[in-house]
N, C-alpha and C positions, 0 to 999 in steps of 0.2 A: 556305537551302533555299527554293525557290519553292512557293507554294501551287499547287494544281491550276489554279485560276482564273488566277493570274498566269502560269503556264506556258503556258496556252492563249492569253493575250494576246501573249506573246512570240512564239509560233509564228505567230499571225495577222499580227503586224507583219512578221516575216521573210518570210512568204509574200507580203504586199503589196509589200515592197521588191523582191523578185526578179522581180516581174511588170513592173517598169519597166526599160527599157533605160537604161543610165547610162554611155554611152560618154564618154570624157574630153571635157570641154567642154560636155556635154549632160546634166548630172545633174539638171536641173530637177525632173523627176517624183519622183525619189528624195529630193532635198533637201526638197521641199515635204512629202512624206509623213513624213520624219524630223522636220521642224519641228512638224507637227501632232501626232506622237507625243509629242514633248517637252511640248507644250502640254496634251495630254490627261493626261499624268502629273503635271502641276502644277509644271513647272519655273518658276523665278522669272523667267528671261529666255530668250528664244529669238530667234535671228537667222540669216538666210541672207545672207552677204556677196556682193559683186560677183563673186567667183570660184566661187560655188556651195557654199562651205563652210558647214556647219550648226553653229551654236554653241548649246549649251544650258547653262544654269547653275542649279544648286541651291545656294542660300546655306546654309551651315552655321549651327548655333546657337552654336558656341563658336569662339574663335580657335584657330588651329593650322594644321597642314599642309593643303595643297590637293591634291586628286587630279584628275589630268587623264587622260581617256581619249581616244585618238586613233585614228581608223580612216579607211579610204578607201571612197568610194562610187562611184568611177568604175571602169568595166570596159573591156575591149578587145572589138572586134567579133569575132563568131564567123564564120569563113569560110563554113561551110555549116550553117545552122541546122536543116536537115532531119536532120542526123546527131545 
């Protein structure tokens, strides 16, 4: 369960992300914002590779299984943004 403060942080991040156009091959704005979010949350490592993929790593305290979350940040153009 998220605290109210954390919930507001997640909402603010989502709002910031959707304000950037992220057409395939032009995800720089979203990638930069994601990297900054990872850094603000204290991730141990953050990287944006040459393809615009954003990697964030939080090292665990104990040996064991690893959890990988994968998502897409690219979108397709909207034919008529006025609609």
